[in-house]
C-alpha positions, 0 to 999 in steps of 0.5 A: 555461444551454445544455446542449450534451450534448443528453441527455434528462431524467435518469431513475432508471435513469440515476441508478442507472447512475451509482452514486448512490442515490435519497437522494444524487440528491435531495441533487444536486437540492438543491445544483443547484436544478435537474435536472443534465445528463449531464455534471454527473451524471457529475461528481457520480457520480465525486466522490461515489463511495466511491473518491473521497469515502470516504463510509463511512469518513470518520467513522472515519478522523478518529479515527486519529492523524495528528500528530507532531513529524516530520509535515510534512503528514498526510492530505488531500494527494496523499501524506504528508510526514515530516521525516527531518532534514538539510533533507530530507523523505520523501513516501509513500503506498500505494494500491489498484488492485484491481478494475482488476487483476482485470479486466485484470491487466497494465494494472491493476497497471501503472497502479496503480504509475503512479498512486502514483508521480504522487501522490508526485512531484506533491508535489515528490519524486523517487521512490526506491523502490516496494513492493507488497502482493498478495493472490491467490485459491487456487492451485487456482483456474483464474484465479489463475496468469493473475492472478499472471502479469499483475499481476507483469508489470505491476508490473515492466514499469511500475516497471522502465521508469520506473527506480524500484527495487521493494525490498519487498512481500508476496504471499499466497494465500487462497480469499477472494480468488478473485473479487477480488484485491488489488493495493496499490502504495506509493511513497516519494520524497525532497524538500527539506523547504522545497520541498513542493508542494501542491494548493490553487489560488490567485489569481483569473485565474491560468492552469490548465494541462494537461500530460502525455499526451493524453486518451482514453476509457480509464478512464471511470467507473473510480472508480465501478467501483472503488466497486461489487461485482463480479458476473457481468459483471466481464469486461465492465468491461474498458473502465474499466481505464486503459492506462499508458505508463511511458516517458511517466511518466518524462518527466513526472517529469523535466519536473515536477521541472524546473519545480518548480525554478522559481517558476512553480507555484502548485498542482499535482495529478495526474489520478488517479481521476476524472481532470480532474474530481477534480483540478480540483474538489479544487484549487479547493475547497482554495483556495476559488476557482472555475474556468472550463475550456475543454474543447475545449482539452484535448489529445485522442487520440481523435476525437469525444470529448464533454465527459462523456468528457473530464471522466471519462476516467482516461487516465494520465500527466496533471497539472493545474497552476495557474501564475503569470501570465507563466510560460506560455511557460516551462512550455510550453518545459519540457514540449515539451522533454520531448515532452509535451503542454502546454495552457492550458485555463482560469483561476481565478475568484472565483465558487466555481463550476466552469464548463465550456465546449465550443466557446464554449457552457456544457456544465456549471456546478456549485458547487464547495464544495457538491459537494466538501465536501457529499459523503455521510458515512455513520455506517453500522450496524456489528456488532462481531466476537466473537473466538473463544476461545483455542486450547489448544495441548495439544489438537493432536496431536504431529507431526514438527516438521521434516516440518511445517517442510518443508511450511510452508516450501514452502507458497504463503504462505511459499514463496520469492518470488524468481520475483516479485522477480527480475522487478523491477529492485530495484537501479536507481538504485544505492542499494538497501542491503537487497534484497527477501527481507529484513524490510524494503527499505532505500535509501541516502539521498544524501550531504547526508543524514547524510554518506551514512550514513543509509538509509530503510527501508520495508515493507508488512504485514498478516495478514488471517486475524488481522483476520477473527478479531479485527479489533482485534488484527488492526489492532494486529498489522498496524501492529506487524509493519510496525514490527517489520520496520523495527526488524529492519533497524535503522530507527526507525519514522517514520510509516505509510500504510494501504490499507484493503481490505474488503468491502461496508460496507453489511453491518454485519458488514463495517463492524464489521471496518473499525471494529475494524481502525481501532481497533486500528491507531490504538492501535498507531500511538499506542503506537509513535509512528508516525502515519498520514500518508496512505492509501487506502480500497478497499471493496466488494471482493466478488464475488456477495456473497462478501467478501475477508478484511479486509485493512488493509495497512500501509506503514511507513517508518523511518530508519536512522542508519547503513546499515553497522550493518544486521544481515544477514538470513541466518546467515553464520557458524558459532559464533554464539549464537541469542537469542530476544527477546520472550515466548513462550507458544505462541500457535497460534490462527489460525496458519499451522501450524494452517491448513497442517498441521492444516487448521483456521482457528480460535482467537483470534489472538495478542494484541499487547502494544504496550508490549512491542513498543515495548520490544523494538524500542527494545532492538533498535535500541540493540543494532544501533547498538552493532554487537552483532547479526550477523543478525536476523529478526522472528518472524511466520508459522510462528513460531520454527522458520520464522524459523530456517529462513528465516535459514539459507536466507538465509545460508550455514550452518545452526543447532541449536535447543534446545527446552525441555521445559516448553512443548508442542514444537509451540507453542514451535516454531510459535507466532506470539506477537508482538513477537519477534525471533531474533538471531545474536550473538557475545556472548549474555551481553551481549545477555541482560543488556541485555534484562534491564535493558530489561525485555524477555524473552530466552533463548538458543535455539541456535547457528549452524553446519553445513549443517542445521537441528537440534533438541535431540532429535537430529533434523535436516533439511538446509538443501538440502532446505529450499531445494528446498521453499522455492524450488521451489513458485512457479516450478513453479506458474507454469510451467504459465501460461508453458507455456500462453502 
């Protein structure tokens, strides 16, 4: 074989620079039967990176529930696919772009959106909504404002230009993310259930086609960078961040969907992490075929690029296809019509090998399955987290609850996100039924789905402080709360996607967090009938040895049978009864009240009773279907009093709450007991009777009306005062960044 890279021998230093451990390199030598050249080493390094191979998590991911009658395609493809009836399928996935967004927030976040869009439309779906889950460091940290500004602008800039509504998300702040923010992006799309496109290549001799943008040097070793901790040199990694072009992505969506309406495509894969390397190897491995690529035919936007750079580039807006012989000109015509590059860059073979040619000479030759299927799989040592003892609510001092409420409603984790979501076009396409700020986003499905009555709901959720204290309960809670938000808008949960954000898995305590969270998530998914159909693992989220909080973000989707029945998010009418569904014990361990008012982060998080979650959710769906619920909000951070305040802020009237005497007032008002909803209803007796019949605890806790939030002891705070606190923090905080710009 001729080594056209003209590199010296591979030294241990070069191996280490490529992120491979000595024992992994010994496996490379065993597979190759010789020393690799630099191109081949680069391919091994990205394919065996944590980001691409999931080598620390595979053994545990296999334990998650992934099947169900609604599942058309589970994990292993670009995105998960579930049946939503009427011959249609929902295709969705969540993915991280954490490290790139910390280094270059605008492009890191923007290309995160672009990448997840491609995962979805690669499978034949037209994207219908985007979501995101963002975690930033302390507001006091000198980089936080800059990162918030850049990430939000990047998400909005890309999503708005492509024309996909961003309908829901979550944003939190904590010092644990000071050196490593999280940017998780989710996309949901629609496709005919009998027109799903997959990535397994087939047919020796079939042409391999490159379409989309030209290849540049941006993003080289992005996958490797995303699989390592940050150190003092994180700013120097800026060249590994990709640069996106949303207008090209829009053209690529339309061109791909137009080609998908023909019979030309055999297999299709987007070029995401590891670019041409991962897309070509994954397609060939899944199909059990070989590939020959002529790299000098790859459209390039920079001069002097080498085979190494071409194979490892992560330039955006690119796709790889296998098409039927004779369909080349049809495909070329479509992509050139949309002003996109098209090139036949290779063909499939029966050799089971990847042969890379550069101007007629062999630049690399690798066995496909031994490389793709023999990536390291580690069953890493792990130490289970010992949960702290429960917190005794009686041990907390009594404070003025309305003063505490005003503090909470304006704190960084609860303050209005309007400043953020108003930068996102959440109404484009004209089908958004429930906008950002509610429990979940809802998009109306087309007329062929249930006569235009149906909607698709989606939400992202996680409570990292719970996961840190008790990973099993935290994993359960992330799934339960995501599903709870779907129930609250009248949607039956269908399936979930997960984004597992953790620190260094080589540390037993971090690996224990991952194992515990996955155990809890699996239990919740089984109990709630919402299997995991796709996902992403992002590890090594550490800077100089300091890990983020364990953050297993859950993205859930659900089906709304009749969007006209969706209850409001706010209190819009006086004289309605407020009914609390679910059991209240007054759990204040790891609560937002404890952290923000008492300055403590301690105690066990609230336990999650999965049977109770399912029972309350099913009851709520039945009540909503019968039109008995005027407004609904799930209870989470801040408990009952915060939920009531948020409903008042989302509506036009206030409310009065009755506080029972048998429970400590603080625990009753601010406890974060799980599986609860606050309903505004006309007939409280009917709701209480239905709850009793369903075995779901329920109690009338007040009524709507007035312009204040009142308690039974006569104390009150105006909704206007709460609104000033709630709406004021984020714009005031970000004003300093805008002034600096």
